[in-house]
N, C-alpha and C positions, 0 to 999 in steps of 0.2 A: 491471500491476496488474489484479487481478480484481475487478470490482464486486461488492458484496454484493447479490445478486439474490434469492435464495430465503430463506435464514435464516442468521444468524450470532448465536449466543447468547453474550453476555458478561455475567457477573453477573446472570443471569436477565433480561437485557434482549434484546429481539429487534429487529434492524435488517433491514428488508427492502424498502427503497425504492431505486429506480434512482438512481444517482448517488452512492451512499455507498461509499467505498473505505477500506480499512484497511491500515495499514503492516505488519501481520502477514503480509500476502500476499506480501511481498517474498522472504522466505527460502525457503519451500517451492517457489515457482515457480522461483527461480533454481537451487536444488538439482536440480530436475527437468531444466532445460536443461543443466546441466553433466553430469549423469549420462547423459543421452541422447547428448551430444557424446562422452563417453568411450566409449560403446558403439558409436557409429556413425562417429565422426571427422568428421561433418558440421559444418563451421564456422558454418552457419546458426544453430545452437543457441548458440554462443558469442556471435554478434551479437545474438541475442534476449536473452540474459542481460545483456549490456552495455547494451542499450537500456532493459531493465527497470530496471536499477540507476540509470541516468541519470535516467529518468522518476521513479523513487521518491525519489531525492535531491532533485530539483527540487520535487516535490510535498510531501514530508514532512519536509524540514529547513528551518526558518525562518531569517530573517535573523540571529537570535542563535545559529545553529548548534545549535538545540534540535529534538528530534524531536517530530513531531505524530502523535498516535495515529490519529485518524479524519479523513477529509476528505469534505466534501460538494461534489460537482462539478456544475457546469452542463454537462450532457451535450451540449448543442448547441454551446456555446462551447469545451468541452474544458478548462475552467479550474476550479481549486478556488475556491469562493465562501465557504467557511467551514471552520473546523476545530474539532474538539471532542474530548473525551476521556471515557472511561468509567472507566478505571483511574487517571487522574491526579487532581489536586486540583481543578482548575477548567478550563473550556474554554480559558482564555487561558494555561494552564500547559503545561509540556512533558510528554511521555510519560515517566513515571518510569523505565521500563526502556529507553528509547531512548538 
């Protein structure tokens, strides 16, 4: 997962604080790992894609098997401390496209 460090604009909202992570980061990063693996044959990229998937499932799929859109992490503890949505109905709801 790539933290939202600089800027991520969603619905004219800017998120730029350390510790904010978005589920949208899963797909492009995994595609990049798989593409590099196809070009190089280096299995390190497969391992990275699998670890990224496992971490994303753990962080962004809740107990009810619903997807969470954004997570706020305690960067020292490495744990999600809250989840929220911009495109969903409420912060305690699921991500509608998830």
